[in-house]
N, C-alpha and C positions, 0 to 999 in steps of 0.2 A: 532613610529612603521612604518611609511611610507618608511623607509630605507629598509624593507624587500622588498617591491614591486620594489622599485627603483633598488635594487641590483639584483633582478631577471631580470629586464629589461636590466641592464648593461650587465649581463653575457649572455642573449639571444643574445643581439646585437653583441657583442663579438665573440660569437660561429658562429652565421651567417657570419660575415665578415670573420672570419678564414676560414670557409668552402668555401667560394666563391674563396680564393687564395689557397685552398686545403693544409692549414697548418696543421701540426701534433701536434703543441704546441703553447700554449699562454703564453708568458713569463712576459708581462706587460700590463697593461691597465691604460691609462692615461686619468683622469676624470678632467673636470673643474667644479668647484662648487662655486656658488656665496654665499657670506655670508649671504645674505638674505634667502637662501634656506633651512636653518637650518637643513642641513643635517650633521649628527655626523659621522665622518670618521670611527671611531672604530666600530660603529654599522655596517656600510657597510662592513668593513673587516670581522667581524664575520660572517654576512650572507654570504658573498662571500665565505669563508673557507668551510661553510656548503654546499651551493649550487654547488660549483665547483667540489665536490668529484667526482672522476671517469669520469671526462670530461678532455678534452685537456687544459683546463684553471686550472686544479688543481695546487696549488702552485705559481700561477702567482702572482706579485706584483702589488697592486694597488697604483698608484701615484696620489695624489690630488693637484691641483693647486687652490689655493683659490683667488677668484676675490672679491676685496673690493667694497662696495657699493659707487657708485658715483651718484651724483644728478646734476641736472641743474635748477637754479630758472628760473621760467617762466616770473618773473618780470623784473630781471636784466641781465639774461642769464650767471650769475656766476655758475661755475662748481666747486662742492665741494664733499668732501667724508662725508658721514653720520657719525655722531659723538655722543657722549654722550648727546650733547646738542639737537640732534634731527634733524628734517627735516627743521629746520629754516636756511635761507640763512645767511652766516656769513657777507655778504656784505650789504644787505638791510634789514635784519631781517624779511623778508617775509616769510610765510609758504605755498608757492606755487610752489613746486619742482616737477620735474618728474625724475623718476629713468632711468639713463644710464647704469648702470651695477650693479651686485650684486644678480641677480635673475638666473643666469646661472646654468645649470645642463646638462652636456652631455659628451659622450665619446669622447674626443678629438683624440686618436689614440690607436691602439693596436700594441704590438710588437710580432711577430709571427716567427715560424721556421718551 
């Protein structure tokens, strides 16, 4: 259900930015979403369609760029993608990794006219 609040924030950010450039229409909103954020794109789209009614963002396309989870082993500095085997380093088999990417959630850009 956190998609509801996130979608409202995305719309507010987009409307504020469009207002600063005196745009009359938002045609696309480009979002970057890390796979660890657990954001469901279909839910965001559903809420966006509802919240954007009667705004300059109504009908805008939401574009989702998914960022995979990448880790770095604190033991041997190996960089690896999170996999089904979990957080264990594929090189040294230690479970002491830090997250490098995959938690992102932001509006990358908006297309306006």
